[in-house]
N, C-alpha and C positions, 0 to 999 in steps of 0.2 A: 452418696446415697441416692438412692433412686428416687424417683419422683412418687412413686406408688409407696415407698416406705415413709417419705416425709409426710404424706398425705393421712397414713395410717397414724403415725405419732400424733399429727395435730388433733384428728379426730378423738383419740384416746386421750389425750390432755384436756380437750374439750368439756370431756364428762368427769374430770376428777372430781371428787367432793372432799371440801376441807370441813365440813360441819359433820362428818361422822366417822366413826375411828371404831376399831376392834382392839381391846386388850387382853392379853392372855396371859393369866398367873399361874407360874409354875405348872406350864403344860409340860409332861415328862416326853411323851412322843414326840420326836421332830417330824413325824409324817403328818401328825395331826395339824402340826405350826404349818407345814409347807402347803397343806390341802386348806386351811385359812386364809393363807397368800394368796392360792390361785382364786378363791371364791371372791375374796376383796378386790382383786384386780379386776375382776367379773362385772363387780357394781362399781366399780369407780372409787373405792377407797384407797388413798395413797398412802397414809401413815398407818401403820400398826405399831401398838405397844407391846413390847413383851418383858415381862416381869421374871426374873430367876432369882429367887431368896434360896432355893435349895439345890441349884444345879449351875454347873458353868455356864457362861454366855455360849450361844452357839456361834461359831465364828464362820462357818460355810453351810449353808442350805444344800444339802445335795441328794435329796430323796427325788425321784421321779415324778412323784404324785402332784409336785407344785412347784419344783425347785425353779423352773424357769420364770416362774412368776417373782422371785426373789429379787431379779434384777429390775422389776418392774414398779414396785412398791417400795417404800421407804420406811425400814424397821428402825425404831427406838429402843433401844435395850437397856432395862434397868436392874440394878440387882436389891434394891428395896422398893417397898409399896409408898412409902412416903413421899420419896424423889420422883417416882413416876405419877402419883396422884397430884404433886403440886404442878407438873408440866400440863395435866390433863386439866385441871381446874382454870389453867388461864386460856384454855383452847375452847373447852367444851361446857354448855351451859348445865347440861344434866350429864350425871355418870350412873349407872345404872348396872348392877351385878347380876347374873345368873344363879339364882338360890330358890330352894323351895322355904316358902315361909308363908304364913298367914296374912302378911300384909304385902305379899306378892302382887303386882299387876299382870293382867294378862299380855303378852307381846304385843297383840293387837290393839290394846289402848293407849300405847306409846305413840306420840306424836313425832314422826321421825321428820318432820318440816323444820323442827327444831334442831338445835346443835346438840349431838348424843353422841357418848361414849358407851360401848357395850364392853361388859369385863366377863369374861368366860375363865373358869378356874381349872385345877388340876383335875385328872381324870379320875382321880380316887375320892380324893378330900375336897373338891371344889373350890369354892372362894375362901380366902384366910378372914379369920375374925376383922383383924386390922382393914380390910379391903371394905367388907361389908359395913361398917363403922363409920369409914370415910365418905361411901357413897351417898348418892341421893335417895337411893331406893335399890328395890331388886324385882327382878321380872321371871315369869316363866312361860314356857311353849307349853301350850294346852294339850293334853294327850289324853286318852281314854284308855290305853292300855294299862297291863299289870305293873309294867318296867316304867318308872318316871322319870327318866332320864335319856337324853341322845347321846349318841358319840359328839364330844365337842367341835369336830369339824362342821357336823350335821347341824348341831343345833345353831352353830355360826350361821351356816349357810341358809338355815330357815330364818333366822332373825335378819339377817342382814338384805335379804331378797324381800322380806315384807319392807325394810325401811327404803329399798328401789323402788318398789312398786308405787309407796307414798310420795316419793321424792320425784319420782317419774311422772305422777299426776299432779303434782304441784309446779312443774316447770323447772325444776331445779337442774336437770340435766339438757335445757335448752340452752343455756349461758356458762360460760366457763366459772368453776367452784374455787379455783385457787388462785391467788394473786399473780398479777401479769410478771412481777418478778421472779418469782419462783416457777413460773411456766417457762418463761426464758431460760433459767438455769437448767429445768428437767429436759428441755428441748435439744439443749446443748450436750447434756448428759446423755439422753437416749439416741441422739444422733450418734454416738461413738460405740453405744452398744451392739 
């Protein structure tokens, strides 16, 4: 491996964040999933959770829009909401879904300096009732147009870049966000990629 490649790996790993994640529930279009992967990689999110209760697990992400990002993020796939939620609850203090409701908070009111998991739902039906019941609350991206929703990959990008802004301002990217043991394993794995 070249010195430049090693330096790039170290730089990227030093900005990975363990206290922010994205969860995709029953997202149908694999292109949306790979676009989300690319965005997550861009802001230093290492772990992405994918729940497929109605669709088979995706074995290989092969769409040009973001498939190259698949080798740089860690994908956790689940076939039911409860198992995924149990793992999330052990790692994140707040789990929020994207859902239009009277009690939804504005995206810009969320404190992303805390440990947060953001859940995005199916393109047509949104978040499941089970996920809504288990989550700590829900949020909306403020909009002034006639259509009250964004494409899932766009909604994710808007949300995680607000998280990036807050975390950057708070100094979260000034120090490694992953434990040293995990960083070591990832250095080795990425060095072979």
